[in-house]
C-alpha positions in Angstrom: -7.1 201.5 -67.3 -7.5 202.5 -63.6 -10.8 202.9 -61.7 -10.6 206.7 -61.8 -10.3 206.7 -65.6 -13.2 204.2 -65.9 -15.4 206.4 -63.7 -14.5 209.5 -65.7 -15.4 207.7 -68.9 -18.7 206.6 -67.4 -19.5 210.1 -66.3 -18.6 211.6 -69.8 -20.7 208.9 -71.5 -23.6 209.6 -69.2 -23.4 213.4 -69.8 -23.4 212.7 -73.6 -26.5 210.5 -73.3 -28.3 213.2 -71.3 -27.5 215.7 -74.1 -28.8 213.3 -76.8 -32.0 212.6 -74.8 -32.5 216.4 -74.3 -32.4 217.0 -78.0 -34.7 214.1 -78.6 -37.2 215.6 -76.2 -36.9 219.0 -77.8 -37.4 217.6 -81.3 -40.1 215.0 -80.5 -43.3 215.3 -82.4 -45.6 213.6 -79.9 -46.3 213.7 -76.2 -45.5 210.0 -75.8 -42.1 210.3 -77.4 -41.3 213.5 -75.4 -42.3 211.6 -72.2 -40.0 208.7 -73.1 -37.1 211.1 -73.6 -37.9 213.0 -70.4 -38.0 209.8 -68.4 -34.7 208.7 -70.0 -33.2 212.1 -69.0 -34.4 211.8 -65.4 -33.1 208.2 -65.1 -29.7 209.1 -66.6 -29.4 212.2 -64.4 -29.8 209.9 -61.4 -27.1 207.6 -62.8 -24.8 210.5 -63.4 -25.4 211.8 -59.8 -24.5 208.3 -58.4 -21.3 208.3 -60.5 -20.4 211.8 -59.3 -21.1 211.0 -55.7 -18.8 207.9 -55.9 -16.1 209.9 -57.6 -16.4 212.8 -55.1 -16.2 210.4 -52.2 -12.9 209.1 -53.5 -11.5 212.6 -54.2 -11.6 212.0 -57.9 -14.0 214.9 -58.7 -13.4 218.2 -57.0 -15.3 221.4 -57.5 -13.7 224.7 -57.0 -15.8 227.3 -55.4 -16.3 230.6 -57.3 -15.1 233.7 -55.5 -18.0 235.6 -53.9 -17.0 238.8 -55.7 -17.3 237.1 -59.1 -20.7 235.6 -58.1 -21.9 239.1 -57.1 -20.8 240.6 -60.4 -22.7 237.9 -62.4 -25.8 238.4 -60.3 -25.7 242.2 -61.0 -25.1 241.6 -64.7 -28.1 239.3 -65.1 -30.5 240.8 -62.6 -33.7 242.3 -64.0 -33.6 246.1 -64.3 -37.4 246.6 -64.1 
């Protein structure tokens, strides 16, 4: 397995952990448990960001910019009408 594949797997695993922690926080019955999950989310988000930064620096993770027209359509669709 090459380095890019390893980093992709690490990022996917990190994203999965964040999802699990989020559900744990939502379903927690006490403030202490919720705080533990929230801390785990924050820590794991930091790890995920570090992985992303390393992948991006190597050109292994590229984001395509959305066209401005599409962004404007979405803004209009979801803007409040009050």
